[in-house]
N, C-alpha and C positions, 0 to 999 in steps of 0.2 A: 429583541426577540419577542414574537407574538405568543399569546397563551397557547396557541395550537402548534407551535413549532417544537418538536422534540429536542432535547438537549444532547442526545447521543444518536449516532448513526445506527439504524437498524440493518443488520446483515443477515438475520435469520429470515427464512421464507415468510412473506407477509402479504402475498396476493391471494385473494380468495379463489381465483381461477388462473393460475399461472400458465397453463396450457392455452387457454383462451386468449390471454394477453399476448403470448408469444405468437399465436396464429394471427392476431390483429397486427402485431408489429411486422411480421413477414408480409402480410397483405399490403401494408402501407408502402413497402418497398417494391412490390411487384411491378415489373415493367420498367423500372428505373435503371438508368445506366449506373455504373459503379460511382462515377463522379456525383450524380444526382442523389444516389443513396447515401453517400458520405455527407453531402451537404444537408440532407434531411436529418441525419443523425446529429450533426452539429447544431442544427436549429432546435431539435428536440432536447438536447443537453442544455442549451441556453434557456429554453422555456422552463424546463424542470428546475434548473438552478435558480432561476428567478422566483419560481414558486417556493422553493425551500427558503431562499433568502437569508441563509445563515452561513457566513464564511467559514466558521469553525467546522460545521457539518460538511460543507463542500470540501474543505481540506481533508477531512477524515475520509470522504469518498475517494478523493485523489489517492490517498495513501492505500486505500483498500484495493484499488484496481491497478496501481502502478506496477509494471513488471519488475521483477527482482534483478 
């Protein structure tokens, strides 16, 4: 684990501009078919998972979003 990698998953709001982020995310998908949009989401998840680079944190994220 690198010095900049947190040891726990942050679930509290942590974006300085969440509405702006959401607007950018929606714009990224604009004009895409459902299939292309889903593929984009999968690529985004993989890029962000690679950036996090910590399997324990990624497992905690899995647990946080898994349907009951």
